[in-house]
N, C-alpha and C positions, 0 to 999 in steps of 0.2 A: 504494499499499500504505500502510496506517495503521500508524504505528511509534512505539514507545517504548523508551527505554533505562533500565533500573533503575540507580540510583546504588549505590555501594559501601555507603553508610550505609543506604539503603533495603533493600538485600539482606541485610545483617547483621541488622537489626532484624526483618525479616519471617521470616528463618530461625529466629531465637530465639522469636518468637511461635508459629510453627507447631510447634517442637519441644516445646512445652508440651501439644500435643494428644496424648493417650495412647490414645484410641480407635482400635482397629484396623479400617479401613474394609472389610477382607476378611472380618471376622467380624461387624461390625454397621455397615453403611453408613448407616442412618438416623441412629444416634447420632453417627457421624463428621460427617455433613452438618450436624447441629444444633450440633456443636462449632464448626464453621466459620462457621455463622451467627451464633454468639455473638461471635466475634472481630470480625466485620464490624459487628455492632451496637455493640460497645464502642469502635469507632473505632481498632482496632489495625492496620488496614491503612494503610501510608503514604499520606498524603493525595493527593499528585500521582498516584500509581500508581492509586489508587482512582478518582480523577476521570477519568484517561485511559480506564480500562477502562469506566467508566459511559458516558463521552461517545462511545466508539467505537460505540455502538449506533445513533447517529442518522445515520451515513453510509449512502448508498445501497448496498444490499448487492449489487445487480447490478453496479454500477460498481466498488465497493471490497468484494469478497467475502473479503478477507484482513485479519487483524489480526496484527501482529508485535511481540513484546516480547522484548528481549534482556537478559540478565543476571539472570534470575530465580534465587533461591535453590533449592538442591537439598538433599537429605539429606547431612549431613556425611560419612557412610559409606554408600556404594553397595555392597551385596553383589555378589560375582561368583557365577554359577551356571552350570551346564552346559546343554547344548542337548538334553538328554534329556527333562526335564520341568520347564521353566523357570517355569511358573506355580506348581507346587506348591513349588518351591525358594523362590521369591520370598516366598511366604506364610509359609515357615518361617524365612527368613533376614532378611527386611526388618523392622526393629524401630522405625524412625521413619517418619514419614509426611508430611514436608515436601512432596515432590513431589505427592502426592495432594492435599494441601491447596492448593497453587497451582492445580491444575486445578479444584478444587471452588470456591475463592473467586472464580476468574476466571468460572466459570459463574453463580454466585449473583449477582455484581455485575451481570452482563449479563442476569440473569433468564432464563438458560438451565437446562433440567433434564437433568442426565446420566442416562442409562438403561443398563441392562444387559440382556443376552439369555441365556436359559437355555442356549442351544446354544453360547455363546461364553464360555469360561473359567468355566463353571458359574454364570453370571450376575454375575460381578465388573463393577462399574462402571469400575473403573480397569483398563484393558487395556494390554498391552504389544506394541509392535513389536519383537519379539526372536525370532531364529531358533529353531525347534524341529526336531529332526533328522528326524523322520518327516514334516515339512511343508516341508522345505527347498525342494522344487521346486514348491510350491503357489503360488497367487495369493492370498496371505493375509498377515496381519500377522506370520505365523510364518515367512515365506519367508526363504531366504538369498539367492535370485536377485532379479532385477528384478521389480517389480510394474507391470503395464501401467496405463495411464490408466483411471480409474474414478470413478464417483460412489460413495461408500460405500453398500453394500448396495443396489445399483442396482435390483434386482428383488424385494427383500424387501418384505413387506407393512408393515413399520415402517422407513421410511427416515429417518435423522436429519437435523435442520436444520443442525447444526454438527458438525464434527470438529475437536477441539482436540489439538494435539500439543505435548509438552514433551520436549525433548531431555535425556536423562540421560547418555548416553555415545555419542560418535562420534569415532573416531580420525582423525588427520590424515594417516596413511599411505595411506588408502584415500579415494577420492572417491566416496562414496555419497550421492547427493543426493535431495532431495524436490522435485518439480517440480509446478507448478500452472499452470492455464490458466483464464482467465475464459470463461465461456459466452458472454457478449456478443461477445467477440472471434471465437469460432468462428462464431456464428450471422450475424454481419455479412456473411459471404460467401455465404449461402444466399438464394435467391429466395423470393418468397412461395409459389410453387408447390412448391418444394422443402420448405419448412417445413410445408406442408399434408401432403405425403407423410410427413415425419418425425413428424407428429402422429397418424398412423394406427397401430393395433395390429398391425403387420406385422413386429415384431422380437421376438426371444426372447434373454433372458439367464439362464442357469441360476443357481440360488442360489449364494451365495459359498462357497468351500471351507471356511471355518471354521464356518459355519452347518450344514454337512452332515457335519462331522467328528465321529464318535462322538456323534451327536445325541441329546439327551434328548427333543427333540420332532420327529417325523418331518414334514418339510415337503412331501413330494411333489414334483410337477413345477411349476416356476414358470410363471405365465401369459405369453401373448403380451402385448406392451406397446408403447406409442409411445416413440420416443426423445425426441422433444420433448413434454412433458406437455400443453402448449397452444401452438399456434402463435403466440399473442400474448405468450407468456411465454418465459423462458430456461432452464427447468428441463430439463436433459439427463440422461436415464436411459441410462447407456452404460457398458460395460466392454470396453475395447480387446482384440481377439483373442478375446473370449467372446460378445459380442453379435452375433447373426446375424440373417438374415431369410429369410422364405420367398418373397420376390419379387426379381426382378432389379433393380427400381428401389431397393428397400430395400438390397440388397447394395452398389449404387454409392453411395448415400448413406453407408453405413458407411465406405467407403473415403475419402470426402471428409471426414467428421468426424474420422477417425484422422489424416489429413494435417494438417488445420488445428490439431488439438490440439498437435501437435509443432511446427508453425511459431510458435505463439504461447506456447509454455511458457516459464516462469521457473523456473530451478532454484536451490535453496538448499542449501548443505552446512550443516546445522544444527550448532550448537555447544552443548555443555552449558550449560543455562540458557535456551536460546532456546525461546520459546513461540510456536507458529504455529497460528492459528485460521482455518479455512477454512469458508465457507458452502457447504454440501454441495449446495444446490439451484442455486447460481449459478456453481459451478466444478467442475473435475475435477482429480485429483491422480494422481501416479505416483511410484514409486521407481526412480531411474535410476542404474546404476552406470557412472561415467565411467572410473575406473581402479580395479583391485583389486590391491594389492601384498602385502597381508598378510591371508591367509584367516582366521587364528586371530583377528585383532582384528575382523574383519567378523562373526564368530560371536558377538561380544559387543556389538555395536552395540545400543543400548537407547534406545527412544523411548516414553514413556508417553502414553496417549491416553484421551480420553473422547469418546463420541458423545452428542449432546445434542438434545433437542427444545425447542422454544419454549413448549409447552403440553402437560402430561400428559394433558389432556382429548382431545387429538387421537389418542392412541394407548391410551386407557383400555379399549377393547374387546379389546385383545391383552394386557393387563397381567395379571400373577399376582394373585390375590385378596390384598387387604391390602398389596400392594407395588406402588404405581403406577409406580415407576421400573423394574421388572423385566418384560421382555417374554417372553411364552410362545412363544418361537420361536428 
């Protein structure tokens, strides 16, 4: 894992710089994006941190699909909101945008392009892993319960290249962890014949719960797909307990994938200020509840995220007109 620890001085300086950004990213993402670009161009990001983020791009993403930074600054006051409509309440109550700025500058330095989806939080680029009452039992970022191993948007027509997480609130009474497994570790246990079967479109994964929740865009039925995009590559399209197959061979392979994901997983109890970036094509992740002692605090656990692509051109046919970052789906 590629890791960096932000010093106390870097943390304070970067927080002060980002507090000067007044543009609300939920009202005008493009203006906010430009504001962060200006800070980077002016050299206002701490130099060692900037160099680490930039240099993290050169590592082999198959072998090192994770980047971890601890001690990132957050907003000095993080509002509390209910589980009834947390997205709406966040837009109303959050008046500083340090956390959003951290995710945006991290993406820009790495030349990643954050995207939003019309069907997810009305297209907000900055999304929240935060429980929502009517989605407590879902398999989505709004769940209260565990979320099974998955590639983000496993069978969506626009799958992100990177999923970047910034922990804002995670209590110590509960052990609610974020777990990751490298695809190369899983695939090392498969024969060439099995990889050939994994590369056949004999699998089905329904669209994710959030993309189909009160949808602005009707997605219809997801297509059959391979689990292994190419038998010579490591891109696994999979959602534990949701991906199924129409063949006996496919069903046996699903069981094997699931077993190996759990055998190789690394679990992290994220702390406020921890930023964890995961390469979505080279790893899978899940939310695992090791112990739950305080349900009230679990309902306030908050991780902000962006899903990013390496190139807007790759997804341009699905973008909303004049908004290359916003996916019509």
